[in-house]
C-alpha positions in Angstrom: 0.0 0.0 0.0 1.3 3.4 -0.9 1.5 6.1 1.8 -0.1 9.2 0.3 -0.2 12.6 2.0 -3.9 12.9 1.0 -6.9 10.8 2.2 -10.4 10.6 0.9 -11.7 13.9 -0.5 -14.4 15.6 1.5 -17.5 16.6 -0.4 -17.7 20.3 0.6 -19.4 23.2 -1.1 -16.4 24.7 -3.0 -15.4 28.2 -3.9 -14.6 28.5 -7.6 -11.1 29.5 -8.6 -9.5 29.3 -12.0 -5.9 28.1 -12.2 -3.7 27.3 -15.1 -1.4 24.3 -14.7 1.6 23.3 -16.7 0.9 20.2 -18.7 3.4 18.0 -16.8 1.8 19.0 -13.5 -1.7 18.2 -14.8 -0.4 14.7 -15.8 1.0 14.3 -12.4 -2.3 15.3 -10.9 -4.2 12.8 -13.0 -1.7 10.1 -12.0 -2.0 11.0 -8.4 -5.9 10.8 -8.6 -5.6 7.3 -10.2 -3.3 6.2 -7.3 -5.6 7.8 -4.7 -8.6 6.1 -6.2 -6.9 2.7 -5.9 -5.9 3.4 -2.4 -9.2 4.7 -1.0 -11.5 2.7 -3.2 -13.3 6.0 -4.1 -13.1 7.2 -7.7 -11.7 10.6 -8.3 -13.8 11.8 -11.2 -12.1 15.2 -11.4 -8.4 15.4 -10.5 -8.8 19.2 -10.1 -10.6 18.4 -6.8 -7.3 17.2 -5.4 -5.8 20.8 -5.7 -7.6 22.2 -2.6 -6.7 19.3 -0.2 -3.1 19.4 -1.5 -2.8 23.1 -0.8 -4.5 22.7 2.6 -2.0 19.9 3.4 0.9 22.0 2.3 -0.1 25.0 4.4 -0.8 22.7 7.4 2.7 21.2 7.3 4.7 24.4 6.4 6.5 25.1 9.7 7.7 28.6 8.5 4.2 29.6 7.7 3.0 28.3 11.2 5.8 30.3 12.9 5.0 33.4 11.0 1.3 33.0 11.8 2.1 32.6 15.5 4.3 35.8 15.6 1.8 37.8 13.5 -1.7 36.6 14.3 -3.3 39.2 11.9 -2.6 36.8 9.0 -5.6 34.6 10.0 
């Protein structure tokens, strides 16, 4: 079993954002969605839905950001 940083994707009401991705990054996102679907048993019909959880995970694990947020609480 592969250890992915993301788990199953929650079905939340999203805020629409338009983002342009380089083709290689999009291919990686599609491949990640395929692996995640195999691991969780839940199909990922739109790989773009992975972007928000990936950004959330990145921010949650960024120690520099956490430290900056603690020293300057107005960034919340």
